[in-house]
C-alpha positions, 0 to 999 in steps of 0.5 A: 356735753352742754346744750346751747344756742347761737343768738344775738347779743341782747337780754332777750337771748339770755331770757329765752335760753334760761326759759328753754333750760339751755346752758350757754349762748354762742355769739358771732361777731362776723365781717361787717359787725363792729368788734368795738361795739361788741367789746363795749357790751362786755360789762352788760353781758357779764351782768346777764350771765350772772342774772340768768345763769347762762354762760357764753360757750363760744365766740366766733368770727365768720367771713373775714379776709385774714390773708392778703394776695402776698400771703401776709396776715392782715394786721387789722383783722388779726387785732380784731381777733385778738380783741375777741379773744380778750372778750372771750377771756373776760366772759370766761368763754372757753373757745374762739372760732375762726377761719382763713381765706384762700388766696387764688394768687398763691399755691396751695402750699403757700395758702397752708403756710399762711394759714398756719402762721395766722392760726399760730398767732391766735394760739399763742395769744389765746394761751395767755388768755386761757382761750382755745382756738378752733377753725370752722368747717363752713366754706364761707371765706374759709378753706380749712374745712375738711380732712384734706386740709386738717391733715396739714394745718391741724397736723402741724398745730396740735393745739388747734381745734375744730368747730364741726357742723355735720350739715357742711359735710353733707352739703359738700359731699363729705362723710360727717360720721367718718369725719367725726370718728377720725377728728372728733378728738380735735373738736372743741365745739359743735353746731347742730344745724339741720340739712335736707338734700334730694338727689345730692342737692341742698333743699332746705335747712330745717330745724335740727332733729326735723332733718335727715341727719342721723343725730342719735348716731352722731351724738353716739360717736361724739361720746365714743371719741370723748367729746364733752363740750358744747352742742350749739343749736343754729336756728336757720331760715327754713321752709317753716313759716315765720310763725312756727320758727320759734316752735322749730327751735323749741323742737330742737331743744327738746329733741337734743335734751332727750339725746343727752338723756336730760329728759 
C-alpha cells in the first residue's frame, strides 16, 4: 500500500509531500472548481511530479449533480468527468472518483438505473484511457455510499470500484470493519480521516490516528482482502488549534508509516 495525502494543486503540496516521505498526492476538482483551469495546469503538474518524485494517486469530483429530474445524464457534467479522466490519464493517475445524486422525483429503481447508466459511461471511457472509476462513500450529493446500494450498482457493474472512508460509515451508523471485509476486494482507493463520536453523535474529525477508529485492525483487514493501492490522508478542520494543524498531519503520516511497517 502507498501512503499519500489530499492537497491543493500547487508546488508547495509536492514539496511537503516529498519532505514527509509520501508517495502521492490526491487532487479534488469539486463542484464550483474549474475543470478547465485544472486541465491547463497539467504540464506544470507533470514537471512537479518528475521534480519531486511524487505521483498523483487519485483525482476526484465531489458534490456535483449528474442526473436531472427526468433521470437523464447531465451532459455538461459528464463531459467534465471525461475531461478529468483525460487529465488522470495524462498524469498516469490510476483512479477517478465520483458519486451520483439522488433525484427525489424518481423511484429508487429509477435512480439506480440512472446511476448505472452514468457510471457505465465513465467506465467505457476510462477503459480507453487506462483509468479506473470509483464511487465514494461520502453522503455529499451522493446515494451510492453503502452496501445496500453497492449490491445493486456495483453488483451490476463489476469494473466499478469504491473509494472508502471509514469515517463516513461511523458517522452514519455503518460497520466499517464489515464493509471493508465484505467489499474491500472492490476498493480502489482509501481515505484516512479521523472520527470522534460520543453517544452516537459526531463531535470532531481529529487527525487520523488521534481518533476512535481502530486503524490497526482496519489496515489488517485491507491486507487480508488483498488491498494494495493508495491510503490518502485527509486533513480536516478539527478541534486542534490552527497552529497545530500541520503537526496533526505530521502525526498521521508517522502513525500510518508505522502501521505500514515503513518505520
